[in-house]
C-alpha positions in Angstrom: 50.6 5.7 -35.2 51.1 1.8 -35.7 51.3 1.5 -39.6 52.2 -2.0 -40.9 54.1 -1.9 -43.7 50.6 -3.4 -46.0 48.6 -0.2 -44.7 50.9 2.0 -45.7 50.5 5.0 -48.0 53.2 6.5 -49.1 51.5 9.3 -51.6 51.3 13.2 -49.6 48.4 13.6 -52.9 46.1 10.5 -50.9 46.5 12.1 -47.9 45.2 15.6 -48.7 42.8 14.2 -50.7 40.8 12.2 -47.2 41.9 15.4 -45.3 39.9 17.5 -48.2 37.1 14.7 -47.9 37.1 13.7 -44.2 38.2 18.1 -42.7 36.8 17.4 -39.0 39.6 16.6 -37.1 40.6 15.6 -33.8 43.3 18.3 -33.0 45.7 17.5 -29.7 48.7 19.1 -27.7 50.5 18.8 -24.8 50.7 21.2 -22.0 51.5 21.1 -18.8 52.1 17.8 -18.9 48.4 16.9 -19.8 47.1 16.4 -23.3 44.2 18.8 -24.7 42.5 18.3 -27.2 39.6 19.6 -29.3 37.7 18.7 -32.3 37.8 21.1 -35.6 36.7 20.9 -38.8 40.3 21.6 -40.6 41.7 22.8 -44.2 44.6 21.1 -46.3 46.8 23.4 -48.3 49.1 20.8 -50.5 51.2 23.3 -51.9 52.2 25.5 -48.8 51.8 22.0 -46.9 49.7 23.6 -43.7 46.3 22.9 -42.5 44.0 26.1 -41.3 41.1 26.5 -39.0 39.9 27.7 -35.4 39.0 27.2 -31.9 36.3 29.5 -30.3 37.6 32.3 -28.2 36.0 30.4 -25.4 37.9 27.3 -25.7 41.2 26.9 -23.5 42.9 25.0 -25.9 42.7 27.7 -27.9 44.7 29.7 -25.0 48.7 30.4 -25.4 48.7 27.9 -28.4 51.2 30.1 -30.8 54.5 28.0 -31.7 53.2 24.9 -29.7 53.6 21.6 -31.7 50.1 19.7 -32.5 49.2 16.8 -34.3 45.8 16.0 -35.9 44.0 12.6 -37.0 41.5 12.7 -39.7 39.7 9.3 -39.9 38.0 8.6 -43.3 35.4 5.8 -44.0 35.7 3.4 -41.7 33.3 0.3 -40.1 33.2 -2.9 -38.5 34.2 -6.0 -40.2 31.7 -9.3 -39.0 33.8 -12.8 -40.1 30.9 -13.9 -41.4 30.9 -11.9 -44.5 34.1 -14.1 -45.2 34.7 -16.9 -47.0 36.9 -18.4 -44.7 34.8 -17.9 -41.3 37.2 -19.2 -38.5 39.1 -16.1 -38.2 37.9 -12.7 -35.9 36.2 -9.9 -36.2 38.0 -6.6 -36.9 38.3 -3.0 -38.2 39.1 -2.0 -41.6 39.6 2.4 -41.7 41.5 4.8 -43.4 43.7 7.8 -41.1 45.8 10.6 -42.0 48.2 11.8 -39.1 49.4 15.3 -39.6 51.9 16.9 -36.9 53.7 20.4 -37.2 53.9 23.5 -35.0 50.3 26.2 -34.7 50.8 30.3 -36.0 48.3 32.2 -34.5 46.6 34.1 -37.2 45.7 38.0 -36.3 45.8 40.4 -39.1 41.7 40.7 -40.0 42.6 40.3 -44.0 44.5 36.5 -42.8 41.8 35.5 -40.6 38.6 37.0 -43.1 40.4 34.8 -46.1 40.7 31.6 -43.5 36.9 32.4 -43.0 36.3 32.7 -46.9 38.0 29.3 -47.5 36.2 27.4 -44.7 32.5 28.3 -45.3 33.4 27.6 -49.6 35.0 24.3 -48.4 31.8 22.7 -47.5 29.0 25.0 -48.5 30.7 24.3 -52.4 29.7 19.9 -51.5 25.8 20.8 -50.3 24.0 18.4 -51.4 21.2 21.5 -51.8 23.8 23.6 -54.1 21.9 23.6 -57.0 18.5 24.9 -55.4 20.3 27.8 -53.6 23.8 29.6 -53.2 26.5 29.8 -51.3 27.1 31.1 -47.6 29.4 33.7 -48.0 31.2 35.9 -44.8 30.0 39.1 -46.9 26.0 38.3 -46.2 27.6 39.6 -42.8 27.1 43.4 -41.0 30.5 44.7 -40.8 30.0 45.0 -37.1 28.7 41.6 -36.9 32.2 40.3 -38.6 34.5 42.0 -36.9 32.6 40.2 -33.7 33.1 37.0 -35.6 36.9 37.6 -35.5 36.9 38.5 -31.7 35.4 35.6 -30.9 37.7 32.6 -32.8 41.6 32.4 -32.7 42.4 31.1 -36.2 45.6 29.7 -36.8 47.8 27.4 -39.2 49.7 24.2 -38.6 52.9 24.0 -40.3 52.8 20.5 -41.5 56.8 18.7 -40.6 55.2 15.0 -40.7 52.2 13.4 -42.5 51.4 9.7 -43.1 49.0 7.7 -43.8 46.8 4.4 -43.0 44.6 2.3 -45.2 43.4 -0.5 -43.0 41.1 -2.0 -45.8 42.0 -5.8 -45.7 44.9 -5.7 -48.3 46.3 -8.7 -46.3 43.2 -11.0 -47.1 42.4 -13.4 -49.8 40.6 -12.4 -52.6 37.1 -14.2 -51.9 37.6 -12.7 -47.8 37.9 -9.2 -49.5 34.7 -9.7 -51.8 32.8 -10.9 -49.2 33.5 -8.1 -47.0 33.0 -5.4 -50.0 29.4 -7.3 -51.2 28.3 -7.0 -47.6 29.2 -3.4 -46.7 27.2 -2.7 -50.2 23.9 -3.7 -48.9 24.4 -0.8 -45.4 24.0 2.1 -45.3 26.1 5.0 -46.4 28.4 4.9 -43.8 29.3 1.1 -44.6 28.9 1.9 -48.3 31.3 4.7 -48.4 33.9 2.3 -46.7 33.3 -0.7 -49.4 33.8 1.9 -51.8 37.2 2.6 -50.1 37.4 -1.3 -50.2 37.0 -1.4 -53.6 39.7 1.0 -54.1 42.8 -0.5 -52.6 42.1 -3.8 -54.1 41.9 -2.3 -57.7 45.5 -0.4 -56.6 46.8 -3.7 -55.4 46.1 -5.7 -58.3 43.9 -8.5 -56.7 
């Protein structure tokens, strides 16, 4: 991933926080000279330095995946930035965003207890963030009859990706003047939820830089 020095975040903790919040990733591998990609929810474990997830068994990308090198791309808050939001309008449009790129080798998980642990952790990761959780309880795999749980295991290819390389990019207006940054943030705050999330990320970057 191309990362200018002003946009590089050399902090694994920040990278894992983005992975945790924006867990829907693009996973890419190369087989027989062709790129294969799948969109998958993945969870990261900073302590073990792994990503965990699964393919649908019907997805050909999951076949012969054991030991294969893979790259996962997570994209955080992102959106269009109009020059009309700047104090200096003699500029061009741009796109601000955050992203984390992870690469390493895949290990297919087949032991039933490991597969179940993955499914439990995946569902908890997302169930715990439900907006209506105060009115309901988390869904858990133990709600499934044993036969259905066994069928679920057969229907997926569970895996871990052992992280060899991780890098984070945050293009959040770090090179802009303070008035231009404030103008873009103000405009984004008046927009939809996605734009407000980007504004929050830009405010965080501004606070960290002290300008």
